[in-house]
C-alpha positions as CSV (number, residue, x, y, z in Angstrom):
1,M,131.2,60.4,32.8
2,D,128.4,58.4,31.1
3,E,130.9,55.7,30.1
4,L,132.0,55.3,33.7
5,I,128.4,55.0,34.9
6,A,127.6,52.5,32.2
7,Y,130.8,50.5,33.1
8,L,129.8,50.5,36.8
9,I,126.2,49.4,36.1
10,G,127.6,46.6,33.9
11,A,130.0,45.5,36.6
12,I,127.2,45.5,39.2
13,D,125.1,43.4,36.8
14,R,127.8,40.9,36.3
15,V,128.7,40.6,40.0
16,G,125.0,40.3,40.9
17,A,124.5,37.5,38.3
18,L,127.6,35.6,39.6
19,I,126.4,35.9,43.2
20,L,122.9,34.7,42.1
21,Y,124.3,31.6,40.3
22,L,126.6,30.7,43.2
23,S,123.9,31.1,45.8
24,G,121.6,29.0,43.7
25,A,124.2,26.2,43.7
26,I,124.7,26.5,47.5
27,I,120.9,26.5,48.1
28,L,120.6,23.3,46.0
29,L,123.4,21.7,48.1
30,F,121.6,22.6,51.3
31,I,118.3,21.2,50.1
32,I,120.0,18.0,49.1
33,W,121.8,17.9,52.5
34,G,118.5,18.4,54.3
35,G,117.0,15.6,52.3
36,I,119.8,13.3,53.3
37,Q,119.4,14.3,57.0
38,Y,115.7,13.6,56.7
39,M,116.1,10.2,55.2
40,Q,118.8,9.2,57.7
41,G,116.3,9.6,60.5
42,D,117.2,13.1,61.7
43,A,113.9,14.5,60.4
44,E,113.8,17.6,62.6
45,S,117.3,18.7,61.5
46,G,116.5,17.9,57.9
47,K,113.3,20.0,58.0
48,K,115.1,22.9,59.5
49,T,117.9,22.7,56.9
50,I,115.4,22.6,54.0
51,T,113.3,25.4,55.5
52,S,116.3,27.6,56.0
53,A,117.4,26.9,52.4
54,V,114.0,27.9,51.0
55,I,113.9,31.0,53.1
56,G,117.4,31.9,51.9
57,A,116.3,31.3,48.3
58,A,113.4,33.7,48.8
59,I,115.6,36.4,50.3
60,I,118.2,36.0,47.5
61,T,115.4,36.2,44.9
62,L,114.0,39.4,46.4
63,A,117.5,40.9,46.5
64,A,118.1,40.0,42.8
65,M,114.7,41.6,41.9
66,I,115.7,44.8,43.8
67,I,119.1,44.9,42.1
68,N,117.5,44.5,38.7
69,T,114.9,47.1,39.4
70,V,117.5,49.7,40.5
71,T,119.7,48.9,37.5
72,Y,116.7,49.3,35.2
73,L,115.7,52.7,36.8
74,I,119.3,54.0,36.6
75,N,119.5,53.0,32.9
76,K,116.1,54.5,32.1
């Protein structure tokens, strides 16, 4: 039973890390896209895109912190 729990925790860690890396890449693309929109004269849309990307990054960071905390408490 302990092996199963350890395996599941490891799988959750790996999936969480993968999601974190992919979301970081997507956020970077959105920030770049917002900058392009801003430079092309659509400043309002560019600001909204960049703001949304930063808010998304904050949410994803908090989710990763929660996952890491729960994983740590389970392993404790």
